[in-house]
Legacy VTK file of the C-alpha trace (Angstrom):
# vtk DataFile Version 3.0
C-alpha trace
ASCII
DATASET POLYDATA
POINTS 133 float
-15.911 10.798 4.365
-17.214 7.836 2.388
-15.851 4.326 2.863
-13.963 4.537 -0.437
-12.438 7.884 0.563
-11.441 6.496 3.943
-9.671 3.484 2.350
-7.904 5.711 -0.179
-6.848 7.950 2.693
-5.319 4.937 4.508
-3.603 4.030 1.255
-2.220 7.568 1.013
-0.890 7.241 4.572
1.005 4.132 3.501
2.698 5.882 0.575
3.382 9.070 2.589
5.027 6.953 5.298
7.061 5.209 2.601
8.123 8.537 1.058
9.176 9.982 4.412
10.656 6.696 5.730
8.287 6.942 8.711
8.365 3.507 10.328
6.220 4.734 13.216
3.426 5.702 10.816
3.676 2.223 9.258
3.379 0.669 12.723
0.179 2.641 13.226
-1.214 1.632 9.825
-0.467 -2.098 9.774
-3.014 -4.250 11.617
-2.014 -6.158 14.738
-4.337 -9.034 13.762
-4.988 -11.070 11.644
-1.567 -12.195 10.390
-0.297 -9.541 7.963
1.639 -10.345 4.791
3.792 -8.546 2.290
5.544 -9.294 -0.996
8.099 -6.727 -2.140
9.209 -6.851 -5.772
11.683 -9.721 -6.181
11.247 -10.964 -2.573
9.447 -14.004 -1.292
6.356 -13.705 0.882
6.773 -12.189 4.343
4.451 -13.367 7.119
3.727 -11.595 10.413
3.638 -7.992 11.551
7.144 -7.950 13.039
8.732 -9.430 9.911
6.785 -7.066 7.615
7.828 -3.988 9.617
11.429 -5.240 9.706
11.376 -5.528 5.906
10.372 -1.871 5.580
13.091 -0.912 8.087
15.628 -2.741 5.904
14.369 -0.964 2.763
14.394 2.424 4.430
17.946 1.922 5.674
19.314 0.220 2.558
21.885 1.810 0.293
19.304 3.100 -2.223
15.845 3.377 -0.683
13.391 3.869 -3.540
11.329 7.012 -4.047
7.847 5.495 -4.444
4.814 7.475 -5.549
1.295 6.062 -5.860
-0.739 6.790 -8.987
-4.192 5.886 -10.284
-5.385 4.316 -7.007
-8.772 2.607 -7.088
-10.560 1.217 -4.052
-12.920 -1.744 -3.771
-14.912 -2.314 -0.571
-16.454 -5.590 0.579
-17.824 -5.158 4.104
-14.955 -4.761 6.556
-12.361 -5.634 3.891
-11.140 -3.382 1.132
-8.366 -3.385 -1.391
-6.663 -0.735 -3.424
-5.154 -1.360 -6.844
-2.639 1.213 -7.926
0.570 1.924 -9.768
3.803 2.688 -8.012
6.077 5.095 -9.864
9.743 4.408 -9.022
12.647 5.979 -10.885
10.765 6.433 -14.137
9.338 2.921 -14.077
6.013 1.474 -12.866
5.010 -1.385 -10.623
1.428 -2.507 -10.068
0.377 -2.918 -6.450
-2.413 -4.391 -4.350
-2.936 -3.097 -0.827
-5.496 -4.902 1.320
-7.107 -3.314 4.371
-9.439 -4.451 7.155
-11.679 -2.162 9.206
-10.938 -2.335 12.895
-12.469 0.062 15.429
-13.504 2.449 12.628
-9.955 2.588 11.220
-8.691 0.955 8.026
-5.614 -1.094 8.802
-3.319 -2.655 6.214
-3.099 -6.455 6.178
-1.292 -7.043 2.885
0.883 -5.216 0.372
2.207 -6.647 -2.849
3.955 -4.873 -5.718
5.428 -6.306 -8.879
6.497 -5.419 -12.416
4.040 -4.357 -15.054
4.357 -3.674 -18.752
1.754 -0.915 -18.588
1.593 2.590 -17.164
-1.450 4.253 -15.638
-3.802 5.890 -18.077
-3.538 9.654 -18.065
-7.040 11.044 -17.898
-8.552 14.244 -16.592
-10.423 12.374 -13.892
-9.369 8.859 -12.885
-12.123 7.141 -10.895
-11.032 6.251 -7.371
-13.941 4.024 -6.325
-15.096 0.771 -7.845
-18.342 -0.658 -6.592
LINES 1 134
133 0 1 2 3 4 5 6 7 8 9 10 11 12 13 14 15 16 17 18 19 20 21 22 23 24 25 26 27 28 29 30 31 32 33 34 35 36 37 38 39 40 41 42 43 44 45 46 47 48 49 50 51 52 53 54 55 56 57 58 59 60 61 62 63 64 65 66 67 68 69 70 71 72 73 74 75 76 77 78 79 80 81 82 83 84 85 86 87 88 89 90 91 92 93 94 95 96 97 98 99 100 101 102 103 104 105 106 107 108 109 110 111 112 113 114 115 116 117 118 119 120 121 122 123 124 125 126 127 128 129 130 131 132
């Protein structure tokens, strides 16, 4: 598996865990160090692994947890850091997201997630490129 494929696989794990409300899978995916961060749409910045995981717990157990699906994911690698830009499809609308990963012991671990509104939707093409060099 190439580096790009491995990062996109880690990104897929994030969205699968979100879809299945699997907090344990998120615990496995999020890095223990360095300090991790997250910005959910409409929220302020969240700092620290415990606070980030608690935010997902609150979303999963809220009155209307969203059904989030990732589309048009593209990975960029820079040494032991990588980021994925993608669209999140939620209830017929789109958000744009950035997910940042760091490589630790041959595993890609998430260190930042941010999603926010966008006026655009992903392009529909036969083959959307997944790797950006």
